[in-house]
C-alpha positions in Angstrom: 4.5 -7.0 24.5 6.2 -4.3 22.3 3.8 -1.6 21.1 3.1 -1.6 17.4 4.8 1.0 15.2 1.5 2.1 13.7 -2.0 1.7 15.1 -5.2 3.1 13.6 -8.7 2.5 14.8 -11.9 3.5 12.9 -10.3 5.6 10.2 -12.8 7.5 8.2 -12.2 9.7 5.1 -14.9 11.7 3.3 -14.8 14.3 0.6 -17.1 17.3 0.8 -19.1 18.0 -2.3 -22.1 20.2 -3.4 -25.0 19.0 -1.3 -23.4 15.6 -0.4 -20.2 13.9 0.8 -18.4 10.9 -0.7 -17.5 8.5 2.1 -14.2 6.9 0.8 -13.0 5.1 4.0 -15.4 3.6 6.5 -14.1 2.4 9.8 -10.7 1.1 8.7 -8.5 -0.5 11.4 -4.8 -1.0 10.7 -1.9 -2.2 12.8 1.8 -2.6 11.7 4.4 -4.0 14.0 8.0 -3.1 14.1 9.8 -4.8 11.3 6.5 -6.2 10.0 5.2 -6.1 6.4 1.5 -5.6 5.9 -0.3 -5.7 2.6 -3.4 -3.7 1.6 -5.2 -5.5 -1.3 -8.3 -4.8 -3.2 -9.5 -3.8 -6.7 -9.3 -0.3 -8.0 -11.6 2.1 -5.9 -11.3 0.0 -2.7 -9.6 2.9 -0.8 -6.1 1.3 -0.5 -4.1 4.4 -1.7 -6.4 6.7 0.3 -5.2 4.9 3.5 -1.6 5.6 2.5 -2.2 9.2 1.5 -4.0 9.8 4.8 -1.0 8.7 6.7 1.2 11.2 4.9 -1.3 14.1 4.8 -1.4 14.0 1.0 -5.2 14.0 0.6 -7.0 16.9 -1.1 -8.0 20.0 0.9 -11.7 19.0 0.9 -11.0 15.7 2.6 -12.4 15.2 6.1 -10.2 12.7 8.1 -11.0 11.2 11.5 -10.1 8.3 13.7 -11.0 7.0 17.1 -7.3 6.4 17.8 -4.1 6.8 15.8 -0.5 6.4 17.0 2.8 6.2 15.3 5.9 5.0 17.1 4.3 5.7 20.5 3.1 9.2 19.5 -0.6 10.0 19.1 -1.6 11.3 15.7 -4.6 13.4 14.7 -4.1 13.5 10.9 -3.6 17.3 11.0 -1.6 18.3 7.9 1.2 19.9 9.9 1.6 16.8 12.0 1.5 14.3 9.2 3.8 16.5 7.1 6.5 16.2 9.8 6.6 12.4 9.2 7.1 12.7 5.4 10.7 12.1 4.3 11.8 11.3 7.9 9.9 8.6 9.7 7.7 7.6 6.7 8.8 7.3 3.1 6.8 6.3 0.0 7.4 4.5 -3.2 4.9 6.1 -5.5 2.9 4.1 -8.1 4.2 5.4 -11.4 8.0 5.6 -11.7 7.7 7.4 -15.0 6.3 10.5 -13.3 7.8 10.3 -9.8 11.1 11.9 -10.8 11.7 15.5 -11.9 13.0 15.5 -15.5 14.8 18.8 -15.0 17.4 17.5 -12.5 19.9 14.7 -12.6 19.4 11.5 -10.6 22.2 12.4 -8.3 20.8 15.9 -7.5 17.4 14.4 -6.6 18.9 11.7 -4.5 21.0 14.3 -2.6 18.1 16.7 -2.1 15.8 14.0 -0.7 18.2 13.6 2.2 18.4 17.3 3.2 15.4 17.1 5.5 16.7 13.9 7.3 20.3 15.0 7.5 20.4 18.8 7.3 24.0 19.2 8.6 25.6 16.7 6.2 27.8 18.0 3.4 26.8 17.5 -0.2 29.8 15.3 -0.7 28.8 13.0 2.1 25.2 12.9 0.8 26.3 12.2 -2.7 28.5 9.3 -1.6 25.7 7.9 0.5 23.2 8.2 -2.4 25.6 6.5 -4.8 26.1 3.5 -2.4 22.3 3.0 -2.0 21.7 3.4 -5.8 24.2 0.5 -6.3 22.6 -1.4 -3.5 19.2 -1.5 -5.3 20.8 -3.0 -8.4 21.7 0.0 -10.6 24.9 -0.9 -12.4 27.7 1.7 -12.8 26.0 3.9 -10.1 28.8 6.5 -10.1 28.1 7.4 -13.8 24.3 7.0 -13.5 24.2 9.6 -10.7 24.9 12.3 -13.4 22.2 11.0 -15.8 18.6 12.3 -16.1 15.4 10.4 -15.7 14.6 10.1 -19.4 17.9 8.1 -19.8 16.5 5.4 -17.5 14.1 2.6 -18.3 10.9 2.1 -16.2 12.5 -0.6 -14.1 15.6 1.5 -13.5 13.5 4.5 -12.5 11.6 2.4 -10.0 14.9 1.4 -8.5 15.9 5.0 -8.2 12.5 5.7 -6.5 13.2 2.8 -4.1 16.6 4.3 -3.4 15.1 7.7 -2.6 12.8 6.1 -0.1 15.6 4.1 1.6 17.9 7.1 1.8 15.8 8.8 4.5 16.1 5.6 6.7 12.3 5.5 7.4 10.7 3.5 10.2 7.8 2.8 7.8 8.2 2.3 4.0 4.9 2.6 2.0 5.0 1.0 -1.5 2.0 2.1 -3.5 1.6 -0.4 -6.4 5.3 -0.6 -6.9 5.2 -2.9 -9.9 2.1 -1.7 -11.7 3.8 0.1 -14.7 6.5 -2.6 -15.2 6.6 -5.6 -17.5 6.8 -9.1 -15.9 10.6 -9.5 -16.0 11.3 -6.1 -14.5 8.5 -6.6 -12.0 10.2 -9.8 -10.7 13.5 -7.9 -10.4 11.9 -5.1 -8.4 10.1 -7.6 -6.1 13.5 -9.2 -5.5 15.1 -5.9 -4.6 12.3 -5.1 -2.1 12.4 -8.6 -0.6 16.2 -8.4 -0.2 16.1 -4.9 1.3 13.4 -5.9 3.7 15.6 -8.8 5.0 18.5 -6.3 5.5 16.7 -3.4 7.1 14.5 -3.1 10.2 11.9 -0.8 8.5 8.3 -1.8 8.5 6.4 -1.9 5.2 2.9 -1.2 4.0 2.5 -2.6 0.5 -0.5 -1.4 -1.5 -1.5 -3.6 -4.3 -4.3 -5.2 -6.3 -2.2 -8.4 -6.7 -2.5 -11.2 -4.2 0.7 -12.6 -5.7 2.7 -9.5 -4.8 1.3 -9.5 -1.3 2.3 -13.1 -0.9 5.8 -12.3 -1.9 6.4 -9.3 0.3 4.0 -9.4 3.3 3.5 -11.2 6.6 -0.2 -10.2 7.0 -2.8 -8.8 4.7 -5.8 -6.4 5.0 -8.4 -7.0 2.3 -10.4 -3.9 1.4 -13.6 -3.4 -0.6 -15.2 0.0 -1.2 -13.4 1.6 1.7 -14.1 -1.1 4.2 -11.9 -3.8 5.6 -13.7 -7.1 4.9 -10.9 -9.5 6.0 -7.5 -9.4 7.7 -5.0 -11.9 8.9 -1.8 -13.7 8.2 -1.0 -13.9 4.5 -0.8 -17.7 4.4 -4.1 -18.1 6.2 -6.0 -15.6 4.1 -4.7 -16.9 0.8 -5.2 -20.6 1.6 -8.4 -20.4 3.6 -10.2 -17.2 2.7 -13.3 -16.5 4.9 -15.0 -13.6 3.0 -16.7 -14.0 -0.4 -14.9 -11.0 -1.7 -11.5 -12.4 -0.8 -12.4 -15.7 -2.6 -13.5 -13.7 -5.6 -10.2 -11.7 -5.7 -8.2 -14.9 -5.5 -10.3 -16.5 -8.3 -9.4 -13.5 -10.5 -5.6 -14.1 -10.2 -4.2 -15.4 -13.5 -2.4 -18.7 -13.5 1.0 -17.8 -15.2 1.4 -21.4 -16.4 -2.0 -21.3 -18.1 -1.9 -17.7 -19.4 -1.6 -18.8 -23.0 -4.2 -21.5 -22.8 -7.1 -20.4 -25.1 -9.5 -22.5 -23.1 -8.8 -20.7 -19.9 -11.7 -18.5 -18.7 -10.7 -15.3 -17.0 -12.7 -14.9 -13.8 -14.4 -11.5 -13.1 -16.5 -10.1 -10.3 -19.9 -9.1 -11.7 -21.3 -5.7 -10.9 -19.5 -2.5 -9.9 -18.1 -0.9 -6.7 -20.9 1.1 -5.0 -21.0 4.9 -5.3 -19.2 6.3 -2.2 -21.9 9.0 -1.9 -24.6 6.4 -1.7 -23.2 3.6 0.4 -25.6 0.7 1.0 -26.8 0.3 4.6 -26.1 -3.4 5.0 -23.1 -5.5 3.8 -21.0 -3.4 1.5 -20.4 -6.4 -0.8 -24.0 -7.7 -0.9 -24.8 -6.3 -4.3 -22.1 -8.4 -6.0 -21.9 -11.4 -3.6 -23.1 -14.8 -5.0 -23.8 -16.0 -1.4 -26.0 -13.0 -0.3 -29.1 -13.6 1.7 -31.8 -11.7 3.6 -29.6 -10.9 6.6 -27.1 -9.1 4.3 -29.4 -6.1 4.5 -27.8 -5.5 7.9 -24.2 -4.4 8.4 -22.2 -7.6 9.4 -20.1 -7.6 12.6 -16.4 -8.3 12.6 -16.2 -12.1 13.1 -13.1 -13.5 14.9 -11.6 -16.7 13.5 -9.6 -19.1 15.5 -6.4 -18.4 13.5 -6.4 -14.7 14.6 -8.2 -13.5 11.5 -11.2 -11.1 11.3 -13.8 -10.9 8.6 -17.0 -9.0 8.1 -19.6 -11.5 6.9 -22.8 -13.0 8.3 -21.8 -16.4 6.9 -19.5 -18.7 8.7 -16.7 -20.0 6.4 -16.8 -23.6 5.5 
């Protein structure tokens, strides 16, 4: 069996504060195979982006990061800033959440696309890097790429800026591409176009993907498997089709219930589902099941931390109740 590209066991992230620490990630396991696309899904505050930033060493200085085991492409990782920094812009690239602030307004698109390649290809001439950037810009769907290379970010729409950011990530030929909420700031039409670009590029490249999103729909479009997170804890993981059609954890069911039906979006009689309550304070994490305070199926045993249950379809879920 071929070793996975990325393996993390028991990842923990805490932030030191005055008199207490905020425990943001609690025992997260993650595995991404070569050429595989994995989704991290959960509501805001679930710790999805923290996982991505930990991989790249982009957490704040007061963050404490640890893991029982972490390996990338056969090399053991310890999340030291120097070690994770060596992966940025070479083996791992990231599409950041907001395309409106991801680009430097002082430099042309072409200059930024050339500069992003310097670390990966330090001996290449500017002419070669420019030509390569122009080709990739056209490949992600930017029309008249030769002229657009001389334009500045403010001359691009949000959707076009996101295509530029995708091009920047692809230019370093990463082994792992992280997409952090890649469609959040876009309207529905542009979102569909960006999803199509990512889907097409995934078919044409051998790069693995980690897609961070609050949308189950986006995960279904782009991913092979999904990791469902709540309050810094993995509550369910497995193949996308299995998790979406037969969710085992109550939180996964609640997330799916909150998805808006696009064909009924303008129906005034449609009730928008919500999950009552709030995410627990990371500095005062409950001792038992992390979701118990908001779970409609909670019972006495939920005061204890649930084990990771194994389902017959290869899924895991952290719940005392057996799925129906």
